C-alpha positions in Angstrom: 80.8 63.8 60.4 80.8 60.5 62.2 81.6 60.1 65.9 84.4 57.7 65.0 86.0 60.3 62.7 85.6 63.0 65.4 87.4 60.7 67.9 90.2 60.1 65.4 90.7 63.8 64.8 90.6 64.6 68.5 93.2 61.9 69.3 95.4 63.2 66.4 95.2 66.7 67.7 96.0 65.6 71.3 99.1 63.6 70.0 100.3 66.6 68.0 100.0 68.9 71.0 102.0 66.6 73.3 104.6 66.1 70.6 104.9 69.9 70.1 105.2 70.4 73.9 107.8 67.7 74.5 111.5 68.3 74.2 113.0 67.2 71.0 114.6 63.9 71.7 116.9 64.4 68.7 118.4 67.5 70.2 121.5 67.5 72.4 120.7 67.1 76.1 121.4 70.8 76.9 118.9 71.9 74.3 116.4 69.4 75.6 116.8 70.7 79.1 116.3 74.3 78.0 113.1 73.4 76.0 111.7 71.6 79.1 112.5 74.4 81.5 111.0 76.9 79.0 107.6 75.2 79.6 107.9 74.1 83.3 108.9 76.5 86.1 112.2 75.8 87.7 111.8 76.7 91.4 115.0 77.3 93.3 114.8 77.0 97.1 117.5 79.4 98.3 119.4 82.4 97.0 121.2 85.0 99.2 121.1 88.1 97.0 119.3 90.1 99.8 122.2 89.6 102.1 124.7 90.6 99.4 122.7 93.9 99.1 123.1 94.4 102.8 126.8 93.6 102.9 127.9 95.3 99.7 125.6 98.2 99.4 124.4 98.8 103.0 120.8 97.9 101.9 120.8 100.6 99.2 119.0 98.4 96.6 119.3 101.0 93.9 123.1 100.7 93.9 122.9 97.1 92.8 122.6 97.0 89.0 120.6 93.8 89.0 119.6 94.3 85.4 123.3 94.4 84.4 126.1 91.9 84.7 126.9 91.3 88.4 129.7 88.9 87.3 131.8 92.0 86.4 131.7 93.4 90.0 135.1 93.6 91.7 133.8 90.6 93.8 131.6 88.8 91.2 128.1 87.7 92.2 126.3 84.6 90.9 123.0 86.2 90.2 121.4 88.9 88.0 118.3 89.1 85.9 120.0 88.1 82.7 121.5 85.0 84.2 118.3 84.1 85.9 116.7 84.2 82.5 119.5 82.2 80.9 119.1 79.6 83.7 115.3 79.4 83.0 114.6 80.2 86.7 110.8 80.4 86.9 110.5 81.0 90.7 113.1 81.9 93.3 112.9 81.8 97.1 115.0 84.8 98.2 116.6 84.1 101.5 116.1 87.0 104.0 119.0 85.8 106.2 120.1 87.3 109.5 123.4 86.3 111.0 123.0 84.5 114.4 125.5 86.9 115.9 122.5 89.2 116.2 119.9 88.3 118.8 116.9 89.7 120.6 115.3 92.9 119.4 118.3 93.6 117.2 117.7 90.4 115.2 114.0 91.4 114.7 115.0 94.8 113.4 117.5 93.3 111.0 115.0 90.7 109.9 112.5 93.5 109.1 115.3 95.4 107.2 116.1 92.3 105.1 112.4 91.7 104.3 112.3 95.3 103.2 115.4 94.8 101.0 113.8 91.8 99.3 110.5 93.6 98.7 112.3 96.6 97.3 114.4 94.4 95.0 111.3 92.7 93.7 109.4 95.9 93.3 112.2 97.6 91.4 112.3 95.0 88.6 109.4 94.2 86.2 110.9 90.8 85.5 110.3 89.8 89.2 106.8 89.3 90.7 106.1 88.9 94.4 104.5 85.6 95.1 103.2 83.7 98.2 101.3 80.7 96.8 101.6 77.9 94.2 99.0 79.7 92.1 101.0 82.9 92.2 104.0 81.0 90.9 102.1 79.5 88.0 100.5 82.8 87.1 103.8 84.7 87.1 105.5 82.0 85.0 102.7 82.1 82.4 103.2 85.9 82.2 107.0 85.5 81.7 108.0 86.8 85.1 110.1 85.2 87.8 107.9 84.5 90.8 109.7 85.8 93.9 109.0 84.2 97.3 110.7 84.9 100.6 112.3 82.5 103.1 113.4 83.4 106.6 116.7 81.8 107.5 117.1 81.3 111.3 114.5 81.0 114.0 116.5 83.2 116.3 114.8 86.2 114.5 111.5 85.4 116.1 112.9 86.6 119.4 110.9 83.8 121.0 107.6 85.3 119.9 104.8 83.7 117.9 103.3 87.1 117.3 106.6 88.1 115.5 106.3 84.8 113.4 102.8 85.8 112.4 103.9 89.3 111.4 106.7 87.9 109.2 104.1 85.7 107.5 102.0 88.8 106.8 105.0 90.4 105.2 105.2 87.5 102.8 107.6 85.0 104.4 106.7 81.5 103.3 109.3 79.3 104.9 111.4 79.5 108.1 114.7 77.7 108.5 114.3 76.7 112.1 118.0 77.4 112.9 121.1 78.7 111.1 124.6 77.4 112.2 123.9 78.2 115.9 121.6 76.5 118.4 119.2 79.0 120.1 116.5 79.1 122.7 114.2 76.5 121.2 116.0 74.5 118.6 119.4 72.9 118.0 121.6 73.4 114.9 123.5 70.7 113.1 126.8 72.6 113.5 126.6 73.6 117.1 126.3 72.0 120.5 122.8 70.7 121.4 120.9 72.7 124.0 117.6 70.8 123.9 118.3 67.5 122.2 115.9 68.6 119.5 113.0 71.0 119.7 111.9 72.5 123.0 108.2 72.5 123.8 108.0 76.0 122.5 109.9 74.9 119.4 107.2 72.3 118.7 104.5 75.1 119.1 106.4 77.1 116.5 106.1 74.2 114.1 102.3 73.9 114.9 101.8 77.6 114.3 103.7 77.5 111.1 101.4 74.7 109.9 98.4 76.8 110.8 99.8 79.9 108.9 100.9 77.9 105.9 104.6 78.6 106.4 106.9 75.8 105.3 109.1 74.2 108.0 112.6 74.3 106.6 115.0 71.7 108.1 118.2 72.8 106.5 120.8 73.7 109.2 119.0 71.8 112.0 120.2 68.9 114.1 119.1 65.4 113.4 116.9 65.5 116.6 115.2 68.6 115.4 114.5 66.9 112.0 112.8 64.1 113.8 110.9 66.2 116.3 109.7 68.4 113.4 108.6 65.4 111.4 106.7 64.1 114.5 104.9 67.4 114.9 104.3 68.8 111.4 101.0 68.1 109.7 102.3 69.6 106.5 105.2 68.6 104.2 108.6 69.9 105.4 111.4 71.1 103.1 115.2 71.1 103.2 115.7 74.3 101.2 119.4 73.8 100.6 120.8 70.5 101.7 122.0 67.3 100.1 122.3 63.6 101.1 124.5 62.5 104.0 124.7 59.0 102.5 126.8 60.5 99.7 128.7 63.2 101.5 129.0 62.9 105.3 128.5 66.6 106.1 126.3 67.5 109.2 124.4 69.9 107.0 123.1 67.1 104.8 120.1 64.9 105.4 120.8 61.5 107.1 119.2 58.4 105.8 116.9 58.0 108.8 115.4 61.4 108.3 115.4 61.0 104.5 113.3 57.8 104.8 110.6 59.6 106.8 109.9 62.0 103.9 107.5 59.8 101.9 105.1 59.6 104.9 105.4 63.4 105.4 105.4 64.4 101.7 108.4 66.6 102.1 111.3 67.4 99.7 115.1 67.8 99.8 116.1 70.7 97.6 119.6 69.5 96.6 122.2 72.2 97.0 125.4 73.1 95.1 127.6 73.9 98.1 130.9 72.1 97.2 131.7 70.8 100.7 128.2 69.4 101.0 128.3 67.5 97.7 131.9 66.2 97.5 133.6 64.2 100.3 137.1 65.2 99.1 136.2 68.8 99.3 134.5 68.4 102.7 137.7 66.8 104.1 139.9 69.5 102.5 137.7 72.2 104.1 138.1 70.5 107.5 141.9 70.4 107.1 142.0 74.0 106.1 140.0 75.0 109.2 142.3 73.0 111.3 145.4 74.7 109.9 143.8 78.1 110.4 143.2 77.3 114.0 146.7 76.0 114.5 148.3 79.2 113.0 146.1 81.4 115.1 147.3 79.6 118.2 150.9 79.9 117.1 150.6 83.6 116.2 148.1 85.2 118.5 147.2 88.7 117.3 149.5 88.4 114.3 147.0 88.4 111.3 149.8 88.8 108.8 151.6 85.7 110.0 148.4 83.7 109.9 147.6 85.0 106.4 151.1 84.1 105.1 150.9 80.7 106.7 147.5 80.0 105.1 148.8 81.1 101.7 151.7 78.7 102.0 149.5 75.9 103.1 147.0 76.4 100.2 149.9 76.5 97.8 151.0 73.1 99.0 147.5 71.7 99.3 145.5 72.8 96.2 141.8 73.0 96.7 139.8 70.2 95.0 136.7 71.1 93.0 133.3 69.6 93.2 131.5 69.1 89.8 128.0 69.1 88.3 128.2 65.2 88.4 128.5 65.4 92.2 125.1 67.2 92.4 123.6 64.7 90.1 124.9 61.9 92.3 123.0 63.3 95.3 119.8 63.5 93.1 120.4 59.8 92.1 120.8 58.8 95.7 117.6 60.4 96.9 115.6 59.1 93.9 116.9 55.6 94.5 116.2 55.7 98.2 112.8 57.4 98.5 111.6 58.4 95.0 112.0 61.3 92.6 108.9 63.0 94.1 110.9 64.1 97.1 113.6 66.1 95.2 113.9 69.8 94.4 116.7 72.3 93.7 118.3 74.7 96.2 121.4 76.2 94.7 122.5 78.6 97.5 123.9 81.0 94.9 125.4 84.2 96.4 125.6 82.5 99.7 128.6 80.4 98.8 132.2 81.5 98.1 132.9 78.7 95.5 130.8 76.7 93.2 131.0 73.3 91.4 132.5 73.1 88.0 129.6 73.4 85.5 127.4 75.2 88.0 129.2 78.6 88.3 126.1 80.8 88.5 122.3 81.0 88.0 122.7 80.7 84.2 123.8 77.1 84.5 120.7 75.2 85.8 120.0 73.7 82.3 123.4 72.1 82.4 122.3 70.1 85.6 119.2 69.0 83.8 121.2 68.0 80.8 123.3 65.8 83.1 120.1 64.2 84.4 118.9 63.6 80.8 122.2 61.9 80.1 121.5 59.7 83.1 118.2 58.6 81.7 115.7 60.7 83.7 112.3 61.0 82.0 110.6 64.3 81.2 108.1 63.6 84.0 110.9 63.1 86.5 112.7 66.3 85.4 109.5 68.3 85.7 109.0 67.0 89.2 112.5 67.9 90.3 112.5 71.3 88.6 109.4 72.6 90.4 106.5 70.1 90.3 107.4 68.7 93.7 107.6 72.1 95.3 104.3 73.2 93.8 102.7 70.1 95.4 104.3 70.8 98.8 103.0 74.4 98.7 99.5 73.3 97.8 99.5 70.6 100.5 100.8 73.2 103.1 98.1 75.6 101.9 95.4 72.9 102.4 96.7 72.0 105.9 96.6 75.7 106.7 93.0 76.1 105.5 91.9 73.1 107.7 93.8 74.2 110.8 92.6 77.8 110.5 89.0 76.5 110.5 89.8 74.4 113.7 91.7 76.9 115.8 92.8 80.5 116.1 96.3 81.9 116.6 98.4 80.2 119.2 98.4 81.9 122.6 101.5 80.1 123.8 104.3 82.3 125.1 108.0 81.4 125.6 109.0 80.6 129.1 
């Protein structure tokens, strides 16, 4: 057989392989999205099922029928194994959240309990596989399992100790959201008064030690000043595990343009969230009016919960709640793509951490609908794969590489909080 004929046969085989692996362009967008996500892992940055286990079942993991339909619970959940499968979720960062109302040693204890909840949830179900690296995600996905990673939500759970940070990493935590809603001893939150005008010197050392460990720095919830301080210090890409674009919706939990525009140099990503008040300006303003009315009624009727409740029911009857939509989420993706490029976008739904959802994104089964919307907007397969999980895999690998270099250069930090 001639070399020319061999070359033709190889080219034909390669073309047929790509054609077979590509979504069918003749199919409706939803089917195209499902086909694409069947082949490429969708990595979601934030899901609060472990906190639901704590609040609903007092950490008794066995009482949650996660293999059943959690939508049928008296208070429906957004997540179960069946709907994760329907949503083509290939990897999930499970949030091991601790409310900032807990501090000191108690916060550490509860953080360990939440890590235990997440581990037991993963161990209990064959469909889930514990993961800590990009390679783990790809291996689990190839085996048909949902890679399960852990993300700490709130730097207050370190109790100002880098030793505690290192132990959390050993237990599998692969990102830390530096604050939750409340500022603490070394970092300021976006929704609280500033205490440090950014990161304290100890806070900067936390970021450096996270880089050495290979733990992703998560800037959701932090103040603008903390975003910039972290970007100044971090040698690895940062993430926003569940935030959207402030240029679209002016919520303090979203990423402002000046921080957004620093991500290309850093390599980080914004994992666009589905929180209605973060993605739709009308919803955000309605939420603010509702909070104002709640505060007004509480001042008018101190200690009278029934009067406050009746007043709120009347107010909501006269002020129907607006709904965010799947198009709103896509608008944030469009904005970030147009401003800094598609390579800095991921997905961070915040399911089971929110009380309401956008129309069209009611639970974890609905991710393909979002990608169908992006297909209708003209996104290429390459762009969709990047948004779904390719960008996060890159971020993880870059963080792993930075960790390898830093571990060869220095040992664990000896800095102590003062």
